[in-house]
C-alpha positions, 0 to 999 in steps of 0.5 A: 500500500502506498502512503503519503504523510502530512505533518502540520505542527513543529516538534516544539508544538506537539508530539505529532512530528515524532509520531509521524516519524515512528509511523513512517518507520513502521510503514517501512518495516511492514513493507508499505511504500512511503512516497512523500512526507509533506511538512506544512505550516509550522512543521516546515521549521524542521528544515532549520538547522537547529532542528533534529532532522537526521531521523527524517533523512534516514527514513527518506534514505531507507524508503526513497520517500520525498521530504518536502517543506511547504514553500509558503511555510519555508518562506515564513521561516526564512528558508531559501535553501533546504537542508540535505534530503529535503526539498521545497515545493508548493501545495501542488506537490502534496496534492499530486502525492495524495492522488497517487497514494492509497492513503494520506495520513495527517499528523497535527 
């Protein structure tokens, strides 16, 4: 089964980002396909250098999933160049991933 994840809140706001990470790892272990993780709104702050993003990079490497920071949200945080393993794109990327996924799960 193909999954796409949408994360809405930052790691500082709630445990949703951490739950999404555990869910992504469980999907991989169960043999499901993780296509994309879209970091929307405050969760895009994960792209700042002071955030712990290594675990997400490891998940992306293991699953070949795209890690995308919402372009409007990234702009809000002053992110012009994403850290390694992440890219910046608009909501269209999230919609496209949702159309090709069997399930879209939101963490917020």
